[in-house]
All heavy atoms as a GROMACS GRO file, in nm:
protein
  523
    1MET      N    1  -1.860   2.757  -1.699
    1MET     CA    2  -1.798   2.701  -1.582
    1MET      C    3  -1.673   2.621  -1.627
    1MET      O    4  -1.680   2.536  -1.707
    1MET     CB    5  -1.897   2.611  -1.510
    1MET     CG    6  -1.859   2.571  -1.370
    1MET     SD    7  -1.981   2.454  -1.304
    1MET     CE    8  -2.031   2.543  -1.162
    2SER      N    9  -1.556   2.660  -1.576
    2SER     CA   10  -1.436   2.587  -1.611
    2SER      C   11  -1.414   2.474  -1.513
    2SER      O   12  -1.432   2.487  -1.393
    2SER     CB   13  -1.318   2.682  -1.620
    2SER     OG   14  -1.278   2.713  -1.487
    3SER      N   15  -1.364   2.362  -1.566
    3SER     CA   16  -1.336   2.247  -1.479
    3SER      C   17  -1.181   2.225  -1.486
    3SER      O   18  -1.124   2.230  -1.596
    3SER     CB   19  -1.410   2.123  -1.517
    3SER     OG   20  -1.368   2.077  -1.644
    4HIS      N   21  -1.124   2.207  -1.374
    4HIS     CA   22  -0.982   2.181  -1.369
    4HIS      C   23  -0.956   2.073  -1.264
    4HIS      O   24  -1.038   2.054  -1.173
    4HIS     CB   25  -0.900   2.308  -1.342
    4HIS     CG   26  -0.935   2.369  -1.213
    4HIS    ND1   27  -1.043   2.454  -1.200
    4HIS    CD2   28  -0.875   2.368  -1.092
    4HIS    CE1   29  -1.049   2.501  -1.076
    4HIS    NE2   30  -0.946   2.448  -1.007
    5ILE      N   31  -0.845   2.009  -1.276
    5ILE     CA   32  -0.811   1.900  -1.188
    5ILE      C   33  -0.706   1.948  -1.086
    5ILE      O   34  -0.599   2.008  -1.129
    5ILE     CB   35  -0.760   1.777  -1.265
    5ILE    CG1   36  -0.866   1.726  -1.358
    5ILE    CG2   37  -0.708   1.669  -1.171
    5ILE    CD1   38  -0.819   1.620  -1.452
    6ASN      N   39  -0.726   1.925  -0.962
    6ASN     CA   40  -0.630   1.961  -0.864
    6ASN      C   41  -0.535   1.840  -0.849
    6ASN      O   42  -0.575   1.736  -0.800
    6ASN     CB   43  -0.700   1.989  -0.733
    6ASN     CG   44  -0.602   2.032  -0.620
    6ASN    OD1   45  -0.484   2.005  -0.631
    6ASN    ND2   46  -0.654   2.100  -0.522
    7LEU      N   47  -0.411   1.850  -0.898
    7LEU     CA   48  -0.318   1.740  -0.901
    7LEU      C   49  -0.287   1.687  -0.763
    7LEU      O   50  -0.260   1.569  -0.742
    7LEU     CB   51  -0.194   1.774  -0.980
    7LEU     CG   52  -0.212   1.804  -1.126
    7LEU    CD1   53  -0.083   1.843  -1.193
    7LEU    CD2   54  -0.271   1.682  -1.193
    8ASP      N   55  -0.283   1.777  -0.657
    8ASP     CA   56  -0.256   1.734  -0.523
    8ASP      C   57  -0.364   1.635  -0.475
    8ASP      O   58  -0.333   1.536  -0.412
    8ASP     CB   59  -0.253   1.853  -0.430
    8ASP     CG   60  -0.136   1.946  -0.458
    8ASP    OD1   61  -0.036   1.896  -0.506
    8ASP    OD2   62  -0.147   2.063  -0.429
    9LYS      N   63  -0.485   1.658  -0.509
    9LYS     CA   64  -0.597   1.572  -0.468
    9LYS      C   65  -0.591   1.436  -0.542
    9LYS      O   66  -0.621   1.336  -0.488
    9LYS     CB   67  -0.732   1.639  -0.499
    9LYS     CG   68  -0.753   1.759  -0.416
    9LYS     CD   69  -0.870   1.731  -0.322
    9LYS     CE   70  -0.903   1.861  -0.245
    9LYS     NZ   71  -0.907   1.844  -0.103
   10VAL      N   72  -0.545   1.435  -0.668
   10VAL     CA   73  -0.539   1.311  -0.744
   10VAL      C   74  -0.438   1.220  -0.678
   10VAL      O   75  -0.463   1.104  -0.653
   10VAL     CB   76  -0.500   1.338  -0.890
   10VAL    CG1   77  -0.468   1.206  -0.962
   10VAL    CG2   78  -0.613   1.413  -0.959
   11GLY      N   79  -0.321   1.268  -0.646
   11GLY     CA   80  -0.220   1.190  -0.582
   11GLY      C   81  -0.265   1.143  -0.443
   11GLY      O   82  -0.239   1.028  -0.404
   12GLU      N   83  -0.333   1.226  -0.373
   12GLU     CA   84  -0.380   1.193  -0.238
   12GLU      C   85  -0.486   1.076  -0.251
   12GLU      O   86  -0.484   0.985  -0.171
   12GLU     CB   87  -0.446   1.319  -0.182
   12GLU     CG   88  -0.479   1.309  -0.038
   12GLU     CD   89  -0.537   1.443   0.009
   12GLU    OE1   90  -0.462   1.546   0.013
   12GLU    OE2   91  -0.656   1.448   0.045
   13ASN      N   92  -0.572   1.084  -0.349
   13ASN     CA   93  -0.672   0.985  -0.362
   13ASN      C   94  -0.612   0.847  -0.396
   13ASN      O   95  -0.663   0.743  -0.352
   13ASN     CB   96  -0.777   1.022  -0.472
   13ASN     CG   97  -0.864   1.133  -0.426
   13ASN    OD1   98  -0.882   1.156  -0.305
   13ASN    ND2   99  -0.922   1.200  -0.522
   14LYS      N  100  -0.508   0.846  -0.474
   14LYS     CA  101  -0.438   0.720  -0.506
   14LYS      C  102  -0.383   0.652  -0.382
   14LYS      O  103  -0.394   0.530  -0.366
   14LYS     CB  104  -0.324   0.739  -0.607
   14LYS     CG  105  -0.372   0.759  -0.750
   14LYS     CD  106  -0.418   0.631  -0.807
   14LYS     CE  107  -0.447   0.642  -0.953
   14LYS     NZ  108  -0.518   0.530  -1.003
   15LEU      N  109  -0.330   0.732  -0.291
   15LEU     CA  110  -0.274   0.675  -0.169
   15LEU      C  111  -0.385   0.627  -0.074
   15LEU      O  112  -0.359   0.546   0.011
   15LEU     CB  113  -0.187   0.775  -0.098
   15LEU     CG  114  -0.053   0.806  -0.167
   15LEU    CD1  115   0.018   0.922  -0.096
   15LEU    CD2  116   0.035   0.686  -0.177
   16ARG      N  117  -0.506   0.679  -0.090
   16ARG     CA  118  -0.614   0.641  -0.005
   16ARG      C  119  -0.692   0.521  -0.054
   16ARG      O  120  -0.786   0.477   0.006
   16ARG     CB  121  -0.710   0.758   0.014
   16ARG     CG  122  -0.653   0.868   0.105
   16ARG     CD  123  -0.749   0.971   0.132
   16ARG     NE  124  -0.683   1.077   0.209
   16ARG     CZ  125  -0.740   1.188   0.241
   16ARG    NH1  126  -0.868   1.213   0.209
   16ARG    NH2  127  -0.677   1.273   0.310
   17GLU      N  128  -0.651   0.470  -0.172
   17GLU     CA  129  -0.713   0.344  -0.228
   17GLU      C  130  -0.699   0.233  -0.123
   17GLU      O  131  -0.596   0.215  -0.064
   17GLU     CB  132  -0.647   0.300  -0.354
   17GLU     CG  133  -0.669   0.385  -0.471
   17GLU     CD  134  -0.596   0.334  -0.595
   17GLU    OE1  135  -0.526   0.229  -0.588
   17GLU    OE2  136  -0.597   0.404  -0.694
   18VAL      N  137  -0.806   0.156  -0.111
   18VAL     CA  138  -0.803   0.044  -0.014
   18VAL      C  139  -0.759  -0.079  -0.094
   18VAL      O  140  -0.815  -0.108  -0.201
   18VAL     CB  141  -0.940   0.022   0.051
   18VAL    CG1  142  -0.939  -0.101   0.137
   18VAL    CG2  143  -0.975   0.143   0.136
   19TRP      N  144  -0.661  -0.148  -0.042
   19TRP     CA  145  -0.603  -0.265  -0.105
   19TRP      C  146  -0.621  -0.390  -0.015
   19TRP      O  147  -0.611  -0.375   0.111
   19TRP     CB  148  -0.454  -0.252  -0.129
   19TRP     CG  149  -0.417  -0.164  -0.247
   19TRP    CD1  150  -0.479  -0.048  -0.288
   19TRP    CD2  151  -0.312  -0.188  -0.338
   19TRP    NE1  152  -0.417   0.000  -0.397
   19TRP    CE2  153  -0.310  -0.081  -0.431
   19TRP    CE3  154  -0.212  -0.284  -0.347
   19TRP    CZ2  155  -0.216  -0.073  -0.534
   19TRP    CZ3  156  -0.121  -0.279  -0.450
   19TRP    CH2  157  -0.122  -0.173  -0.540
   20SER      N  158  -0.629  -0.501  -0.078
   20SER     CA  159  -0.618  -0.630  -0.002
   20SER      C  160  -0.470  -0.646   0.034
   20SER      O  161  -0.383  -0.629  -0.047
   20SER     CB  162  -0.666  -0.742  -0.095
   20SER     OG  163  -0.611  -0.863  -0.054
   21VAL      N  164  -0.448  -0.683   0.158
   21VAL     CA  165  -0.308  -0.708   0.202
   21VAL      C  166  -0.250  -0.819   0.120
   21VAL      O  167  -0.132  -0.808   0.079
   21VAL     CB  168  -0.302  -0.736   0.355
   21VAL    CG1  169  -0.166  -0.781   0.396
   21VAL    CG2  170  -0.350  -0.617   0.436
   22GLU      N  171  -0.321  -0.920   0.091
   22GLU     CA  172  -0.271  -1.036   0.007
   22GLU      C  173  -0.228  -0.982  -0.135
   22GLU      O  174  -0.123  -1.024  -0.179
   22GLU     CB  175  -0.380  -1.142  -0.006
   22GLU     CG  176  -0.396  -1.224   0.116
   22GLU     CD  177  -0.506  -1.328   0.098
   22GLU    OE1  178  -0.528  -1.372  -0.015
   22GLU    OE2  179  -0.559  -1.373   0.202
   23ASP      N  180  -0.310  -0.900  -0.197
   23ASP     CA  181  -0.270  -0.848  -0.328
   23ASP      C  182  -0.149  -0.764  -0.320
   23ASP      O  183  -0.061  -0.770  -0.407
   23ASP     CB  184  -0.386  -0.765  -0.388
   23ASP     CG  185  -0.504  -0.852  -0.431
   23ASP    OD1  186  -0.488  -0.975  -0.443
   23ASP    OD2  187  -0.613  -0.796  -0.455
   24PHE      N  188  -0.139  -0.677  -0.218
   24PHE     CA  189  -0.026  -0.589  -0.201
   24PHE      C  190   0.102  -0.673  -0.185
   24PHE      O  191   0.204  -0.648  -0.251
   24PHE     CB  192  -0.043  -0.500  -0.082
   24PHE     CG  193   0.074  -0.409  -0.053
   24PHE    CD1  194   0.089  -0.294  -0.116
   24PHE    CD2  195   0.168  -0.447   0.042
   24PHE    CE1  196   0.200  -0.211  -0.094
   24PHE    CE2  197   0.276  -0.366   0.067
   24PHE     CZ  198   0.295  -0.248  -0.001
   25VAL      N  199   0.096  -0.775  -0.097
   25VAL     CA  200   0.208  -0.862  -0.074
   25VAL      C  201   0.255  -0.935  -0.201
   25VAL      O  202   0.378  -0.941  -0.234
   25VAL     CB  203   0.176  -0.966   0.043
   25VAL    CG1  204   0.277  -1.072   0.047
   25VAL    CG2  205   0.164  -0.890   0.174
   26ARG      N  206   0.157  -0.983  -0.280
   26ARG     CA  207   0.191  -1.052  -0.403
   26ARG      C  208   0.254  -0.956  -0.507
   26ARG      O  209   0.358  -0.988  -0.564
   26ARG     CB  210   0.064  -1.115  -0.460
   26ARG     CG  211   0.087  -1.204  -0.576
   26ARG     CD  212  -0.032  -1.281  -0.625
   26ARG     NE  213  -0.158  -1.210  -0.617
   26ARG     CZ  214  -0.255  -1.239  -0.521
   26ARG    NH1  215  -0.237  -1.340  -0.436
   26ARG    NH2  216  -0.370  -1.168  -0.516
   27ARG      N  217   0.200  -0.839  -0.518
   27ARG     CA  218   0.250  -0.743  -0.616
   27ARG      C  219   0.392  -0.694  -0.582
   27ARG      O  220   0.473  -0.663  -0.670
   27ARG     CB  221   0.159  -0.622  -0.624
   27ARG     CG  222   0.032  -0.643  -0.701
   27ARG     CD  223  -0.049  -0.518  -0.704
   27ARG     NE  224  -0.178  -0.546  -0.764
   27ARG     CZ  225  -0.249  -0.459  -0.839
   27ARG    NH1  226  -0.198  -0.338  -0.855
   27ARG    NH2  227  -0.362  -0.489  -0.884
   28HIS      N  228   0.420  -0.681  -0.451
   28HIS     CA  229   0.552  -0.629  -0.413
   28HIS      C  230   0.644  -0.737  -0.366
   28HIS      O  231   0.754  -0.705  -0.310
   28HIS     CB  232   0.527  -0.525  -0.298
   28HIS     CG  233   0.459  -0.402  -0.349
   28HIS    ND1  234   0.522  -0.304  -0.416
   28HIS    CD2  235   0.326  -0.375  -0.352
   28HIS    CE1  236   0.431  -0.209  -0.449
   28HIS    NE2  237   0.312  -0.252  -0.414
   29ARG      N  238   0.613  -0.864  -0.393
   29ARG     CA  239   0.700  -0.978  -0.362
   29ARG      C  240   0.746  -0.975  -0.220
   29ARG      O  241   0.868  -0.984  -0.192
   29ARG     CB  242   0.811  -0.983  -0.462
   29ARG     CG  243   0.766  -1.004  -0.601
   29ARG     CD  244   0.889  -1.013  -0.693
   29ARG     NE  245   0.840  -1.025  -0.831
   29ARG     CZ  246   0.905  -0.978  -0.934
   29ARG    NH1  247   1.017  -0.917  -0.919
   29ARG    NH2  248   0.858  -0.994  -1.055
   30ILE      N  249   0.654  -0.961  -0.128
   30ILE     CA  250   0.687  -0.960   0.011
   30ILE      C  251   0.666  -1.094   0.072
   30ILE      O  252   0.575  -1.168   0.039
   30ILE     CB  253   0.598  -0.852   0.085
   30ILE    CG1  254   0.635  -0.714   0.031
   30ILE    CG2  255   0.616  -0.854   0.234
   30ILE    CD1  256   0.546  -0.600   0.072
   31CYS      N  257   0.756  -1.134   0.168
   31CYS     CA  258   0.754  -1.271   0.225
   31CYS      C  259   0.630  -1.294   0.312
   31CYS      O  260   0.558  -1.201   0.356
   31CYS     CB  261   0.881  -1.292   0.309
   31CYS     SG  262   0.889  -1.195   0.460
   32LYS      N  263   0.605  -1.424   0.337
   32LYS     CA  264   0.486  -1.463   0.408
   32LYS      C  265   0.481  -1.411   0.551
   32LYS      O  266   0.375  -1.372   0.606
   32LYS     CB  267   0.478  -1.617   0.406
   32LYS     CG  268   0.344  -1.674   0.425
   32LYS     CD  269   0.258  -1.639   0.305
   32LYS     CE  270   0.123  -1.717   0.306
   32LYS     NZ  271   0.024  -1.659   0.224
   33GLU      N  272   0.597  -1.408   0.617
   33GLU     CA  273   0.608  -1.357   0.757
   33GLU      C  274   0.566  -1.211   0.762
   33GLU      O  275   0.493  -1.168   0.855
   33GLU     CB  276   0.746  -1.375   0.812
   33GLU     CG  277   0.789  -1.514   0.835
   33GLU     CD  278   0.840  -1.589   0.705
   33GLU    OE1  279   0.876  -1.515   0.606
   33GLU    OE2  280   0.840  -1.709   0.705
   34GLU      N  281   0.606  -1.134   0.662
   34GLU     CA  282   0.572  -0.992   0.657
   34GLU      C  283   0.423  -0.975   0.631
   34GLU      O  284   0.355  -0.887   0.681
   34GLU     CB  285   0.654  -0.918   0.553
   34GLU     CG  286   0.627  -0.768   0.547
   34GLU     CD  287   0.653  -0.691   0.672
   34GLU    OE1  288   0.715  -0.745   0.767
   34GLU    OE2  289   0.621  -0.572   0.678
   35GLU      N  290   0.364  -1.063   0.546
   35GLU     CA  291   0.223  -1.061   0.520
   35GLU      C  292   0.145  -1.087   0.652
   35GLU      O  293   0.050  -1.012   0.679
   35GLU     CB  294   0.184  -1.171   0.418
   35GLU     CG  295   0.036  -1.177   0.390
   35GLU     CD  296  -0.005  -1.284   0.293
   35GLU    OE1  297   0.085  -1.353   0.237
   35GLU    OE2  298  -0.126  -1.298   0.271
   36LEU      N  299   0.186  -1.184   0.731
   36LEU     CA  300   0.125  -1.209   0.859
   36LEU      C  301   0.130  -1.086   0.949
   36LEU      O  302   0.034  -1.048   1.019
   36LEU     CB  303   0.184  -1.332   0.924
   36LEU     CG  304   0.157  -1.463   0.853
   36LEU    CD1  305   0.235  -1.573   0.919
   36LEU    CD2  306   0.010  -1.494   0.851
   37ARG      N  307   0.250  -1.021   0.954
   37ARG     CA  308   0.265  -0.901   1.036
   37ARG      C  309   0.171  -0.785   0.993
   37ARG      O  310   0.106  -0.726   1.076
   37ARG     CB  311   0.409  -0.854   1.031
   37ARG     CG  312   0.441  -0.746   1.130
   37ARG     CD  313   0.586  -0.693   1.117
   37ARG     NE  314   0.600  -0.607   1.003
   37ARG     CZ  315   0.563  -0.474   1.005
   37ARG    NH1  316   0.511  -0.422   1.111
   37ARG    NH2  317   0.579  -0.400   0.896
   38LEU      N  318   0.164  -0.766   0.861
   38LEU     CA  319   0.072  -0.662   0.810
   38LEU      C  320  -0.074  -0.694   0.837
   38LEU      O  321  -0.151  -0.606   0.870
   38LEU     CB  322   0.091  -0.647   0.659
   38LEU     CG  323   0.228  -0.580   0.620
   38LEU    CD1  324   0.245  -0.584   0.467
   38LEU    CD2  325   0.235  -0.434   0.665
   39LYS      N  326  -0.109  -0.823   0.828
   39LYS     CA  327  -0.248  -0.863   0.858
   39LYS      C  328  -0.283  -0.845   1.008
   39LYS      O  329  -0.393  -0.805   1.040
   39LYS     CB  330  -0.274  -1.006   0.816
   39LYS     CG  331  -0.300  -1.018   0.666
   39LYS     CD  332  -0.343  -1.159   0.634
   39LYS     CE  333  -0.385  -1.162   0.487
   39LYS     NZ  334  -0.442  -1.292   0.450
   40LYS      N  335  -0.182  -0.867   1.094
   40LYS     CA  336  -0.206  -0.841   1.238
   40LYS      C  337  -0.221  -0.694   1.266
   40LYS      O  338  -0.306  -0.651   1.346
   40LYS     CB  339  -0.087  -0.895   1.321
   40LYS     CG  340  -0.091  -1.044   1.339
   40LYS     CD  341   0.027  -1.086   1.430
   40LYS     CE  342   0.037  -1.235   1.440
   40LYS     NZ  343   0.153  -1.277   1.515
   41LEU      N  344  -0.150  -0.616   1.189
   41LEU     CA  345  -0.150  -0.470   1.207
   41LEU      C  346  -0.279  -0.411   1.154
   41LEU      O  347  -0.343  -0.324   1.218
   41LEU     CB  348  -0.030  -0.408   1.137
   41LEU     CG  349   0.007  -0.265   1.160
   41LEU    CD1  350   0.035  -0.242   1.309
   41LEU    CD2  351   0.130  -0.229   1.080
   42PHE      N  352  -0.324  -0.451   1.034
   42PHE     CA  353  -0.436  -0.386   0.968
   42PHE      C  354  -0.562  -0.472   0.942
   42PHE      O  355  -0.664  -0.423   0.909
   42PHE     CB  356  -0.389  -0.338   0.828
   42PHE     CG  357  -0.282  -0.240   0.831
   42PHE    CD1  358  -0.156  -0.264   0.779
   42PHE    CD2  359  -0.299  -0.117   0.891
   42PHE    CE1  360  -0.054  -0.171   0.783
   42PHE    CE2  361  -0.202  -0.018   0.894
   42PHE     CZ  362  -0.076  -0.046   0.841
   43GLY      N  363  -0.548  -0.606   0.949
   43GLY     CA  364  -0.655  -0.693   0.908
   43GLY      C  365  -0.634  -0.727   0.764
   43GLY      O  366  -0.523  -0.718   0.711
   44ASP      N  367  -0.741  -0.762   0.690
   44ASP     CA  368  -0.730  -0.803   0.549
   44ASP      C  369  -0.713  -0.689   0.452
   44ASP      O  370  -0.667  -0.713   0.338
   44ASP     CB  371  -0.846  -0.889   0.512
   44ASP     CG  372  -0.849  -1.023   0.582
   44ASP    OD1  373  -0.739  -1.071   0.622
   44ASP    OD2  374  -0.958  -1.082   0.597
   45PHE      N  375  -0.748  -0.567   0.495
   45PHE     CA  376  -0.748  -0.451   0.402
   45PHE      C  377  -0.688  -0.333   0.469
   45PHE      O  378  -0.700  -0.314   0.588
   45PHE     CB  379  -0.891  -0.415   0.356
   45PHE     CG  380  -0.951  -0.528   0.278
   45PHE    CD1  381  -1.034  -0.622   0.342
   45PHE    CD2  382  -0.936  -0.538   0.142
   45PHE    CE1  383  -1.097  -0.721   0.271
   45PHE    CE2  384  -0.999  -0.641   0.069
   45PHE     CZ  385  -1.076  -0.730   0.136
   46ALA      N  386  -0.617  -0.249   0.391
   46ALA     CA  387  -0.556  -0.122   0.437
   46ALA      C  388  -0.541  -0.028   0.317
   46ALA      O  389  -0.544  -0.072   0.200
   46ALA     CB  390  -0.419  -0.154   0.500
   47THR      N  391  -0.518   0.097   0.347
   47THR     CA  392  -0.496   0.192   0.239
   47THR      C  393  -0.356   0.167   0.182
   47THR      O  394  -0.262   0.111   0.248
   47THR     CB  395  -0.508   0.334   0.284
   47THR    OG1  396  -0.400   0.361   0.374
   47THR    CG2  397  -0.641   0.369   0.345
   48LYS      N  398  -0.339   0.208   0.055
   48LYS     CA  399  -0.210   0.191  -0.009
   48LYS      C  400  -0.104   0.260   0.068
   48LYS      O  401   0.008   0.214   0.084
   48LYS     CB  402  -0.221   0.246  -0.156
   48LYS     CG  403  -0.098   0.224  -0.237
   48LYS     CD  404  -0.121   0.271  -0.379
   48LYS     CE  405  -0.003   0.249  -0.465
   48LYS     NZ  406  -0.024   0.299  -0.602
   49GLN      N  407  -0.132   0.382   0.116
   49GLN     CA  408  -0.034   0.463   0.193
   49GLN      C  409   0.007   0.386   0.320
   49GLN      O  410   0.128   0.382   0.354
   49GLN     CB  411  -0.094   0.597   0.231
   49GLN     CG  412   0.003   0.685   0.306
   49GLN     CD  413  -0.053   0.820   0.335
   49GLN    OE1  414  -0.172   0.845   0.320
   49GLN    NE2  415   0.036   0.915   0.370
   50GLU      N  416  -0.090   0.325   0.394
   50GLU     CA  417  -0.054   0.250   0.514
   50GLU      C  418   0.034   0.135   0.482
   50GLU      O  419   0.136   0.108   0.552
   50GLU     CB  420  -0.183   0.198   0.580
   50GLU     CG  421  -0.264   0.304   0.648
   50GLU     CD  422  -0.398   0.257   0.692
   50GLU    OE1  423  -0.455   0.166   0.630
   50GLU    OE2  424  -0.450   0.309   0.793
   51LEU      N  425   0.006   0.062   0.378
   51LEU     CA  426   0.084  -0.054   0.338
   51LEU      C  427   0.226  -0.012   0.292
   51LEU      O  428   0.324  -0.071   0.336
   51LEU     CB  429   0.015  -0.132   0.227
   51LEU     CG  430  -0.112  -0.201   0.273
   51LEU    CD1  431  -0.194  -0.256   0.154
   51LEU    CD2  432  -0.082  -0.320   0.371
   52LEU      N  433   0.235   0.089   0.209
   52LEU     CA  434   0.367   0.133   0.164
   52LEU      C  435   0.449   0.188   0.278
   52LEU      O  436   0.570   0.169   0.281
   52LEU     CB  437   0.349   0.242   0.061
   52LEU     CG  438   0.302   0.195  -0.077
   52LEU    CD1  439   0.264   0.319  -0.161
   52LEU    CD2  440   0.400   0.108  -0.144
   53SER      N  441   0.385   0.252   0.381
   53SER     CA  442   0.460   0.307   0.495
   53SER      C  443   0.503   0.205   0.590
   53SER      O  444   0.601   0.225   0.665
   53SER     CB  445   0.371   0.411   0.565
   53SER     OG  446   0.341   0.515   0.483
   54ASN      N  447   0.435   0.090   0.598
   54ASN     CA  448   0.463  -0.008   0.700
   54ASN      C  449   0.527  -0.131   0.657
   54ASN      O  450   0.578  -0.212   0.736
   54ASN     CB  451   0.334  -0.040   0.776
   54ASN     CG  452   0.287   0.075   0.867
   54ASN    OD1  453   0.346   0.096   0.970
   54ASN    ND2  454   0.197   0.151   0.817
   55ALA      N  455   0.524  -0.163   0.525
   55ALA     CA  456   0.582  -0.287   0.477
   55ALA      C  457   0.734  -0.281   0.490
   55ALA      O  458   0.798  -0.181   0.464
   55ALA     CB  459   0.544  -0.306   0.330
   56GLN      N  460   0.786  -0.395   0.535
   56GLN     CA  461   0.932  -0.402   0.543
   56GLN      C  462   0.984  -0.510   0.451
   56GLN      O  463   0.935  -0.621   0.450
   56GLN     CB  464   0.973  -0.437   0.690
   56GLN     CG  465   0.927  -0.333   0.788
   56GLN     CD  466   0.952  -0.376   0.930
   56GLN    OE1  467   0.996  -0.487   0.957
   56GLN    NE2  468   0.920  -0.290   1.021
   57ARG      N  469   1.081  -0.478   0.374
   57ARG     CA  470   1.143  -0.571   0.279
   57ARG      C  471   1.292  -0.572   0.301
   57ARG      O  472   1.347  -0.470   0.331
   57ARG     CB  473   1.118  -0.531   0.135
   57ARG     CG  474   0.976  -0.552   0.092
   57ARG     CD  475   0.952  -0.512  -0.054
   57ARG     NE  476   1.043  -0.584  -0.140
   57ARG     CZ  477   1.046  -0.572  -0.271
   57ARG    NH1  478   0.966  -0.487  -0.326
   57ARG    NH2  479   1.134  -0.634  -0.345
   58PRO      N  480   1.351  -0.694   0.299
   58PRO     CA  481   1.496  -0.693   0.316
   58PRO      C  482   1.562  -0.619   0.200
   58PRO      O  483   1.516  -0.621   0.089
   58PRO     CB  484   1.533  -0.843   0.308
   58PRO     CG  485   1.412  -0.908   0.247
   58PRO     CD  486   1.297  -0.820   0.273
   59PRO      N  487   1.676  -0.553   0.225
   59PRO     CA  488   1.746  -0.477   0.113
   59PRO      C  489   1.799  -0.578   0.010
   59PRO      O  490   1.837  -0.690   0.042
   59PRO     CB  491   1.862  -0.407   0.186
   59PRO     CG  492   1.880  -0.484   0.315
   59PRO     CD  493   1.749  -0.541   0.348
   60LEU      N  494   1.794  -0.538  -0.113
   60LEU     CA  495   1.846  -0.618  -0.219
   60LEU      C  496   1.986  -0.570  -0.257
   60LEU      O  497   2.007  -0.456  -0.299
   60LEU     CB  498   1.755  -0.605  -0.346
   60LEU     CG  499   1.612  -0.650  -0.327
   60LEU    CD1  500   1.527  -0.616  -0.452
   60LEU    CD2  501   1.607  -0.797  -0.299
   61PHE      N  502   2.083  -0.657  -0.237
   61PHE     CA  503   2.224  -0.625  -0.270
   61PHE      C  504   2.265  -0.690  -0.398
   61PHE      O  505   2.218  -0.797  -0.428
   61PHE     CB  506   2.314  -0.666  -0.153
   61PHE     CG  507   2.289  -0.599  -0.025
   61PHE    CD1  508   2.222  -0.662   0.077
   61PHE    CD2  509   2.327  -0.464  -0.008
   61PHE    CE1  510   2.196  -0.602   0.201
   61PHE    CE2  511   2.304  -0.402   0.114
   61PHE     CZ  512   2.236  -0.467   0.217
   62ARG      N  513   2.350  -0.623  -0.469
   62ARG     CA  514   2.400  -0.681  -0.596
   62ARG      C  515   2.511  -0.778  -0.570
   62ARG      O  516   2.588  -0.771  -0.488
   62ARG     CB  517   2.441  -0.570  -0.688
   62ARG     CG  518   2.327  -0.488  -0.734
   62ARG     CD  519   2.375  -0.384  -0.831
   62ARG     NE  520   2.259  -0.314  -0.881
   62ARG     CZ  521   2.253  -0.264  -1.002
   62ARG    NH1  522   2.356  -0.273  -1.085
   62ARG    NH2  523   2.144  -0.201  -1.036
   0.00000   0.00000   0.00000
């Protein structure tokens, strides 16, 4: 029996990881107001994909 990894599924599983909103905000240096907005939207936990898709950060200009 051969075993192989479906790379599409691996990437999909990473996006489905459940994260604490607080940890996500800290890791991505997101402001407190945005943290409150994300918590109202999702509660204390959400999938990585949901957080990445919905987090808003001000643009960084040089």
